[in-house]
Residue, then its C-alpha position, 0 to 999 in steps of 0.5 A: x598181510x606179511x609174507x610169513x603169515x601166508x599159508x597154503x591150504x587145501x579145501x577138503x570140503x566146503x569151508x574146511x581147509x587143511x594147512x600144508x607146509x612147504x616141508x610137508x609138501x617136499x616130503x610128500x613129493x616124489x624123489x627127483x630123478x633124471x631116470x625115465x622108467x619104462x613100464x611097458x610097451x603098447x601100440x600107440x593107436x591104443x592110446x586115446x588122443x585125449x591123453x596126449x599133452x606135450x611132446x619133447x625131444x630126448x637127447x642122450x647123456x654122455x656115454x649113453x648114445x648106444x643105449x639111446x640108438x638101440x631103444x630107438x631102433x627097437x621101437x621103430x622096428x616093433x612099431x610100439x611106444x614105451x609107456x614110462x613114468x618120470x618126475x617133471x617139476x616135482x610132479x610125477x608124470x606119465x609119458x610115452x617114448x617113440x622113435x621119430x626119425x633119428x630121435x626119440x620123442x617123449x610125449x607127456x600123458x594125462x593120468x586117467x584121473x585127470x580125464x573128465x568123463x563125457x557122461x557128464x556132458x549134455x550131448x545130443x544122442x537121440x537126434x533124428x538125422x536125415x540120410x541126405x544130410x549125412x550124405x551131404x556132410x560125407x561129400x564135404x569131408x570127401x571134397x576137403x580131404x587132403x594129405x596133412x601138411x602142418x606147414x600150411x597152417x599158421x599162428x595168425x594171432x602171433x604173426x599179427x602181434x609181431x606186425x603190431x610190435x614192428x609197426x609201433x616200433x616204427x611209430x606207425x599207427x594201425x587202424x582197427x579192423x572193422x567189427x565183424x557182423x553179429x552172427x546168430x547162435x542158430x546155424x543152419x548146418x545143411x545150408x552151410x554144408x551146401x555153401x561149402x560144397x559149392x565153393x569146393x566144386x572145380x570150375x569147368x574149363x571152356x573148349x580150346 
């Protein structure tokens, strides 16, 4: 089909489409602006993690260093974040501004209309939990609790792909890893917790 015959359509109901031209989309799109307009200030803890999307560093324009520093210091001392709106890639976006060391960060947020309600999911509500099983899970959490250090975690898939590319560039062939044994869909959580706790127990040292 020729390119000029391709149109953009939006389904308003089953098998009923409305055709929208590029010019009409441009008219409907919010006006592009580099400005980030703060609407209000809130406690970050009030924003559910479901809303957070992607963080960016902000850098001041030439001549805006003082205003940047003032907002950064005020946010840091108040402990608040600024809720703002701006246009990103022709789309109106919601975000929060936060002081992060010497920088201001912008974290894009999802709009409330983009969050799916958990009420639509089939979730266990009336399951009978045995107190001993809950205590076992709590012990596992306690035994595995540590200070969060993001440097401990690695994108192993990307690292493996890089090694594969390097090996192929050198003309080396990599052997395929052995297939993992099939797992049952039914997991004995209590047994898994007991096994994890056994692995986490510190070994006793022998007498000197």
